Each structure stands twice: as structure tokens, then as C-alpha cells.
C-alpha positions as CSV (number, residue, x, y, z in Angstrom):
1,M,-17.8,-19.3,-21.5
2,A,-17.2,-15.8,-20.1
3,P,-15.9,-15.7,-16.5
4,T,-18.0,-14.1,-13.8
5,P,-16.5,-10.7,-13.0
6,T,-16.0,-9.9,-9.3
7,G,-14.4,-6.5,-9.2
8,E,-16.1,-3.6,-7.3
9,L,-15.8,0.1,-8.1
10,R,-15.9,2.3,-5.0
11,R,-15.9,6.1,-4.6
12,T,-13.1,7.5,-2.4
13,A,-12.2,11.0,-1.3
14,E,-9.5,11.1,-4.0
15,G,-11.6,9.5,-6.8
16,Y,-12.4,5.8,-7.2
17,D,-10.9,2.4,-6.2
18,L,-11.3,-0.6,-8.4
19,V,-11.0,-3.6,-6.0
20,L,-10.6,-7.2,-7.0
21,A,-9.9,-10.1,-4.7
22,R,-8.9,-13.8,-4.9
23,T,-8.6,-16.3,-2.1
24,F,-5.9,-18.9,-1.6
25,A,-5.5,-21.8,0.7
26,A,-1.7,-21.3,1.2
27,P,0.7,-19.8,3.6
28,I,0.8,-16.0,3.3
29,D,4.6,-16.0,2.6
30,D,4.0,-18.2,-0.4
31,V,1.3,-16.0,-1.8
32,W,3.5,-13.0,-1.1
33,A,6.3,-14.7,-3.1
34,S,3.9,-15.1,-6.0
35,V,3.4,-11.4,-6.3
36,T,6.9,-10.2,-5.5
37,E,9.5,-12.7,-6.8
38,P,10.5,-12.1,-10.4
39,E,10.5,-15.8,-11.4
40,R,7.1,-16.2,-10.0
41,T,5.5,-13.0,-11.2
42,A,6.7,-14.0,-14.7
43,L,4.2,-16.9,-14.5
44,W,1.2,-14.6,-14.4
45,F,2.1,-11.0,-14.9
46,G,5.6,-10.5,-16.1
47,A,9.2,-10.7,-15.0
48,W,10.9,-7.7,-13.5
49,R,14.4,-6.4,-13.0
50,G,15.9,-3.7,-10.8
51,T,16.3,-3.0,-7.1
52,A,13.1,-3.7,-5.3
53,R,12.9,-1.4,-2.3
54,P,10.6,1.4,-1.2
55,G,11.4,4.4,-3.3
56,G,13.2,2.3,-5.8
57,T,12.2,1.7,-9.4
58,I,11.9,-1.6,-11.3
59,E,11.1,-2.4,-14.9
60,V,8.4,-5.0,-15.5
61,Q,8.0,-6.9,-18.8
62,L,4.3,-7.4,-19.3
63,G,4.5,-11.0,-20.4
64,F,0.9,-11.4,-21.4
65,E,0.4,-8.2,-23.4
66,D,0.9,-8.0,-27.2
67,G,4.6,-7.5,-27.8
68,A,5.5,-8.0,-24.1
69,P,6.2,-4.3,-23.5
70,W,8.2,-3.0,-20.6
71,T,6.7,-0.7,-18.0
72,T,8.4,1.2,-15.1
73,A,7.1,0.7,-11.6
74,R,8.1,2.9,-8.6
75,I,7.7,1.0,-5.3
76,E,5.8,3.3,-3.0
77,A,5.5,0.9,-0.1
78,C,6.6,-2.7,0.6
79,E,5.4,-4.2,3.9
80,P,6.0,-8.0,3.6
81,P,3.9,-10.0,3.6
82,H,0.9,-7.7,3.7
83,R,1.2,-4.7,1.4
84,L,2.8,-3.7,-1.8
85,A,2.1,-0.3,-3.4
86,V,3.5,0.8,-6.8
87,T,3.0,3.5,-9.4
88,T,3.5,2.3,-12.9
89,S,4.3,4.6,-15.8
90,D,4.3,3.8,-19.5
91,Q,2.5,4.9,-22.8
92,A,-0.9,4.0,-21.1
93,G,-0.2,6.6,-18.4
94,S,0.4,6.4,-14.7
95,W,-1.4,3.9,-12.5
96,H,-1.4,3.7,-8.7
97,L,-1.8,0.1,-7.5
98,E,-1.8,-1.8,-4.2
99,L,-1.7,-5.5,-3.4
100,L,-3.0,-6.3,0.1
101,L,-2.8,-9.7,1.7
102,A,-4.8,-10.7,4.8
103,E,-5.0,-14.0,6.6
104,A,-8.3,-15.3,7.9
105,G,-9.6,-18.7,8.8
106,G,-6.7,-20.6,7.2
107,T,-6.9,-18.7,3.8
108,I,-5.2,-15.7,2.3
109,E,-7.3,-13.0,0.7
110,L,-5.3,-11.0,-1.9
111,R,-6.9,-7.7,-2.9
112,L,-5.7,-5.7,-5.8
113,V,-6.7,-2.0,-5.5
114,H,-6.3,0.2,-8.6
115,H,-6.7,3.8,-7.4
116,L,-8.4,5.8,-10.2
117,T,-9.0,9.6,-10.5
118,S,-12.0,8.9,-12.8
119,T,-14.0,6.0,-14.1
120,A,-12.9,6.6,-17.7
121,G,-11.8,3.3,-19.2
122,V,-12.9,1.1,-16.3
123,G,-14.7,-1.1,-18.9
124,D,-11.3,-2.0,-20.2
125,I,-9.3,-1.9,-17.0
126,G,-11.6,-4.1,-14.9
127,P,-11.6,-7.1,-17.3
128,G,-7.8,-6.8,-17.6
129,W,-7.3,-7.2,-13.9
130,E,-9.8,-10.0,-13.7
131,Y,-7.7,-11.8,-16.4
132,Y,-4.4,-11.2,-14.6
133,L,-5.7,-12.3,-11.2
134,D,-7.1,-15.5,-12.8
135,L,-3.6,-16.0,-14.5
136,L,-2.2,-15.8,-10.9
137,V,-4.7,-18.5,-9.8
138,A,-3.8,-20.7,-12.7
139,A,0.0,-20.2,-12.1
140,R,-0.5,-21.2,-8.5
141,D,-2.8,-24.2,-8.9
142,G,-1.6,-25.5,-12.3
143,S,-5.0,-25.0,-14.0
144,P,-5.1,-24.0,-17.6
145,R,-4.3,-20.3,-18.3
146,P,-7.3,-18.2,-19.1
147,R,-7.6,-16.4,-22.4
148,F,-8.0,-12.6,-22.4
149,E,-10.6,-12.9,-25.2
150,D,-12.9,-14.5,-22.6
151,Y,-12.8,-11.4,-20.4
152,H,-13.0,-8.6,-22.8
153,P,-15.4,-7.3,-23.9
154,S,-17.7,-9.8,-22.3
155,T,-17.2,-8.6,-18.7
156,S,-16.9,-4.9,-19.6
157,A,-20.5,-4.1,-18.9
158,H,-20.1,-5.2,-15.2
159,F,-17.6,-2.4,-14.6
160,E,-19.4,0.1,-16.8
161,R,-22.6,-0.3,-14.9
162,Q,-20.8,0.3,-11.6
163,A,-19.2,3.5,-13.1
164,A,-22.7,4.7,-14.3
165,A,-24.2,4.1,-10.8
166,L,-21.4,6.2,-9.2
167,A,-21.7,9.1,-11.7
């Protein structure tokens, strides 16, 4: 059964933001560790190496992609435990991403924001982020890992409709 996509595409002054969120009943520092510590990011995204600091560059091995390729990520901002902004560069191009954590009512909302200059490819990008964030959920709660095949192409139309509505 295909997962229900949750991502929202929003127009911004610079282009578009693809925003996806997940909520956790956990301390904010623990959720922050899940998205910043290499042994924990390896469980849902990929391990990384390098010096993690604003202005620094790390290499991330995309552990759930075919061939587990490496990508470079420049850390634009790191404001523990609330904001991490990176720019990744590889054969797919350059992506500007933010992870934002907020605490409310005993839960932590994690928002992934992918800053886009156009809506091209959003039907592929959105399902990928849904998949990765659900991998994060599974890594944290011990549930079975999702399968990418359940996300793409079945959830692509959700994102493509939003792009068409903003055109």
C-alpha cells in the first residue's frame, strides 16, 4: 500500500520550498542527534565524515541509494538543536536544504525544507524525501523500514499537482 504523501510545495520570493514534516515524542536533543550524529544518520540517510561546523564541508554516503554514492555537503548553518542548513553537490546538482526542529506540547516537529529554484523534478524529489523521513521514523521507533518502491511513482502526482497549481 502506498504511503500518504504529506509534503507541501510553497512559492517563495526566491523560488519554491518543498516542506515535509514529521513529529516525534522525544527530547529535542535526541531528535537533533538523529539528524546530526554520523552513526545515527547512517540508520536512515547515510553516514558522513569530515569536520562538521558552519562553513565546513562533509562527505555523506547515501546509504539507501543504488550503489551508496557519496555527496558533498557544505554546512551553511548549524544552530543546535533547532536548525541545520546545508548545500549538497553531486552529479544530481546542487541542493539547498534545511532541517528545522521545534518543540511544542511535549513533541518535536522536524521540518525538512528543500529550497528549489523551479518545480522541475518535484514529482521525483518529493517522494524521495517522504521515503527518507519515513526511514528516520523507522530508525527511531524500530518499525520496519519502508521500501522506496512504495513511494515512487505512486506519490509523485501529489507533488506534481501542487507544482501545476503554482505555475
